[in-house]
C-alpha positions as CSV (number, residue, x, y, z in Angstrom):
1,M,0.0,0.0,0.0
2,G,2.7,2.5,1.1
3,L,2.8,5.8,2.8
4,D,6.2,6.6,1.4
5,S,5.6,10.3,1.0
6,F,5.2,10.6,4.8
7,G,8.6,9.2,5.6
8,T,9.2,6.9,8.6
9,G,8.8,6.8,12.3
10,L,5.2,7.9,11.9
11,N,3.0,8.7,15.0
12,V,-0.5,8.2,13.7
13,A,-4.0,8.3,15.2
14,V,-7.5,7.0,14.2
15,F,-10.5,8.5,15.9
16,G,-13.6,6.2,15.5
17,A,-11.4,3.1,15.6
18,G,-14.4,0.9,16.8
19,G,-16.3,1.3,13.5
20,G,-16.0,-0.7,10.3
21,L,-13.8,1.8,8.5
22,G,-11.9,3.0,11.6
23,S,-10.9,-0.6,12.5
24,A,-9.8,-1.2,8.9
25,F,-7.7,1.9,9.1
26,V,-6.0,0.6,12.2
27,E,-5.3,-2.7,10.7
28,A,-3.9,-1.1,7.5
29,L,-1.7,1.4,9.3
30,V,-0.1,-1.1,11.7
31,A,1.0,-3.1,8.6
32,E,2.9,-0.1,7.2
33,D,6.6,-0.3,7.8
34,G,6.9,3.4,8.3
35,V,4.4,3.6,11.1
36,A,5.8,3.4,14.6
37,C,2.7,3.9,16.7
38,V,-1.1,3.8,16.0
39,H,-3.3,5.5,18.6
40,A,-6.7,3.9,18.2
41,V,-9.5,6.0,19.7
42,S,-13.0,4.7,20.4
43,R,-16.0,5.6,22.6
44,G,-16.2,2.0,23.7
45,S,-13.5,-0.3,25.2
46,L,-11.8,-2.4,22.6
47,D,-9.0,-4.9,22.9
48,F,-6.6,-2.9,20.8
49,G,-3.6,-4.7,22.1
50,S,-4.6,-7.9,20.4
51,I,-4.4,-6.2,17.0
52,N,-0.7,-5.3,17.1
53,I,2.0,-4.2,19.5
54,K,2.1,-0.9,17.7
55,V,-1.4,0.0,18.8
56,C,-2.2,2.2,21.8
57,G,-5.9,2.3,22.7
58,H,-7.8,5.3,24.1
59,S,-11.5,5.2,25.1
60,F,-13.5,8.4,25.6
61,D,-16.3,10.5,24.2
62,P,-14.8,12.9,21.6
63,L,-17.4,15.5,22.6
64,D,-15.8,15.6,26.1
65,E,-13.3,18.3,25.2
66,A,-11.4,18.3,28.4
67,T,-10.6,14.6,28.0
68,L,-9.9,15.1,24.3
69,G,-7.2,17.6,25.2
70,D,-5.7,15.1,27.7
71,V,-5.7,12.3,25.2
72,V,-4.1,14.4,22.4
73,A,-1.4,15.5,24.9
74,A,-0.7,11.8,25.8
75,M,-0.5,11.0,22.1
76,T,2.1,13.6,21.5
77,A,4.1,13.3,24.8
78,E,7.0,11.7,22.9
79,G,6.7,13.6,19.6
80,P,4.2,15.2,17.2
81,L,1.6,13.5,15.1
82,H,2.1,12.8,11.4
83,L,-1.2,11.3,10.2
84,V,-4.6,11.5,11.8
85,I,-7.8,9.9,10.5
86,I,-11.2,11.0,11.8
87,A,-13.6,8.1,11.0
88,L,-16.6,9.2,13.0
89,G,-20.0,9.1,11.5
90,I,-23.7,8.4,12.2
91,L,-26.5,8.0,9.7
92,H,-29.0,5.9,11.5
93,G,-29.4,4.3,14.9
94,D,-31.6,4.5,18.1
95,G,-34.3,6.9,17.1
96,I,-32.3,8.2,14.1
97,A,-33.2,7.6,10.4
98,P,-32.5,9.6,7.2
99,E,-35.4,12.0,6.6
100,K,-37.4,11.2,3.4
101,T,-39.2,14.6,3.5
102,W,-38.9,18.0,5.3
103,R,-41.9,16.8,7.4
104,H,-39.6,14.4,9.2
105,A,-37.2,17.0,10.3
106,D,-36.7,16.8,14.1
107,A,-34.5,19.1,16.2
108,E,-33.3,16.4,18.6
109,V,-32.3,14.0,15.8
110,M,-30.6,16.7,13.8
111,G,-28.7,17.8,16.9
112,R,-27.4,14.3,17.5
113,V,-26.3,13.8,13.9
114,L,-24.5,17.2,13.8
115,A,-22.8,16.4,17.1
116,V,-21.2,13.2,15.8
117,N,-20.6,14.2,12.2
118,T,-19.6,17.8,12.5
119,I,-19.0,19.0,16.1
120,A,-16.8,16.1,17.2
121,P,-14.5,16.3,14.2
122,T,-14.3,20.0,14.7
123,L,-13.1,19.6,18.3
124,I,-10.7,16.9,17.3
125,A,-9.2,19.1,14.5
126,K,-9.0,22.0,17.0
127,H,-6.7,19.9,19.3
128,V,-4.9,17.9,16.6
129,L,-3.9,20.4,14.0
130,P,-1.4,22.3,16.3
131,T,0.3,19.0,17.1
132,L,1.1,18.0,13.5
133,A,4.9,17.8,12.8
134,K,6.5,20.7,10.9
135,G,9.1,20.6,8.2
136,R,7.7,17.4,6.6
137,K,4.5,16.1,5.1
138,T,1.7,15.5,7.6
139,A,-2.1,15.1,7.2
140,L,-5.4,15.2,9.0
141,A,-8.2,13.5,7.1
142,A,-11.9,13.4,8.1
143,L,-14.4,11.0,6.5
144,S,-17.0,13.0,4.6
145,A,-19.6,11.9,2.0
146,R,-20.7,12.7,-1.5
147,V,-24.2,13.6,-0.2
148,G,-22.5,16.5,1.6
149,S,-22.1,18.3,-1.8
150,I,-24.5,21.1,-2.1
151,S,-24.2,21.4,-5.9
152,D,-24.6,17.6,-6.4
153,N,-27.8,17.3,-4.4
154,R,-30.5,16.4,-6.9
155,L,-32.6,14.0,-4.9
156,G,-33.4,15.9,-1.6
157,G,-34.0,14.1,1.6
158,W,-31.5,13.1,4.3
159,V,-31.4,16.7,5.5
160,S,-29.6,16.0,8.8
161,Y,-26.9,13.8,7.3
162,R,-26.4,16.1,4.3
163,A,-26.3,19.2,6.4
164,S,-23.8,17.6,8.9
165,K,-21.4,16.6,6.1
166,A,-21.8,19.9,4.2
167,A,-20.9,21.7,7.5
168,L,-18.0,19.3,8.0
169,N,-16.7,20.2,4.5
170,M,-16.9,23.9,5.3
171,M,-15.0,23.4,8.6
172,I,-12.3,21.5,6.7
173,R,-11.9,24.2,4.2
174,T,-11.9,26.9,6.8
175,F,-9.4,25.2,9.1
176,A,-7.2,24.3,6.1
177,I,-6.8,28.0,5.3
178,E,-5.6,28.8,8.8
179,L,-3.4,25.6,8.8
180,A,-1.5,26.8,5.7
181,R,-0.4,29.9,7.5
182,V,1.2,28.1,10.3
183,N,2.3,24.7,8.8
184,S,2.7,24.9,5.0
185,D,3.7,21.2,4.7
186,A,0.5,19.9,6.3
187,V,-2.8,19.1,4.6
188,F,-6.3,18.8,6.0
189,V,-8.7,17.0,3.6
190,G,-12.1,15.3,3.6
191,L,-12.3,11.8,2.2
192,H,-15.4,10.1,0.7
193,P,-15.0,6.4,1.3
194,G,-17.5,5.2,-1.3
195,T,-20.4,2.9,-0.5
196,V,-18.8,0.4,2.0
197,E,-20.0,-2.8,3.6
198,T,-20.4,-1.4,7.1
199,E,-23.3,-1.0,9.6
200,L,-23.7,2.6,8.5
201,S,-24.6,1.7,4.9
202,K,-26.3,-1.7,5.6
203,P,-30.0,-0.5,5.2
204,F,-29.2,1.6,2.1
205,R,-27.3,-0.7,-0.2
206,Q,-30.2,-1.7,-2.5
207,G,-29.5,-0.6,-6.0
208,V,-25.8,-0.2,-5.6
209,P,-24.3,-1.4,-9.0
210,D,-22.2,-4.5,-9.1
211,G,-18.6,-3.8,-8.3
212,K,-19.5,-0.5,-6.5
213,L,-20.0,-1.9,-3.0
214,L,-16.6,-1.9,-1.4
215,T,-15.2,-3.8,1.5
216,P,-13.8,-1.7,4.3
217,H,-10.3,-2.8,3.4
218,Q,-10.8,-1.9,-0.3
219,S,-12.0,1.6,0.7
220,V,-9.2,2.2,3.2
221,A,-6.6,1.0,0.7
222,G,-7.8,3.6,-1.8
223,M,-8.0,6.4,0.8
224,L,-4.4,5.7,1.9
225,V,-3.1,5.7,-1.7
226,T,-5.0,9.1,-2.1
227,L,-3.3,10.4,1.1
228,D,0.1,9.3,0.0
229,A,-0.3,11.1,-3.3
230,I,-1.7,14.4,-2.1
231,K,0.4,17.6,-1.8
232,P,-0.2,20.8,0.3
233,D,-2.2,22.4,-2.5
234,A,-4.9,19.8,-1.9
235,S,-5.6,21.0,1.6
236,G,-9.2,22.0,2.2
237,K,-10.5,19.7,-0.6
238,I,-12.9,16.8,-0.4
239,L,-11.6,13.8,-2.3
240,D,-13.1,10.3,-3.0
241,Y,-11.3,7.0,-2.3
242,M,-9.8,7.2,-5.8
243,G,-8.4,10.6,-5.4
244,K,-11.0,12.5,-7.4
245,E,-12.1,15.9,-6.0
246,L,-15.8,16.1,-5.2
247,P,-18.0,19.1,-6.1
248,A,-18.6,21.6,-3.3
């Protein structure tokens, strides 16, 4: 797979490591020769140590900003971060379902979706971006979605999820502008993983064309190749797992 452009001795982190894509990122990153340590962050308690000796597990709620600050400080106690993946996301769950019409809009549901998909990544970025190493390529990547594109929305519906990802994309663009002023070698991008065989997509896979439904490992492999190829001028963009820029 290769993350050659990042160099060696990499200190990396995956937020949302308990999900289908997050766990696939952890497995792929520990297999990279250049990676020295993988910080796997999840809300629940997972047996990260059984994955690989390189993995250090952290369990906390990313919306708990005080604890988030402590965890990032622990991650960087022996050196800066070089690559961070934010793999958080919610589309459906307990009392949550994508809206089919504006009549289904609900303040509580929308707030919960925005909290996970937008606010938590924003807080993570706030604490992580200042810790990225300088003088070499580094990256922060947050999982976004094609349905977050405003210009590409031709079907309507799914207002909470669409709005949360559109807001995430704006945060990425805004933070990337500031990041360029203080760390010109760093990039902050959004990544669209495609339609992946995870719990998030499970109820919505009908009609996906043959060959378009990816395994988590296929999606992650593509996203890591994309990250390896990107340069600082890509910062602030939203790219799919094949490296193609998505419309705003």
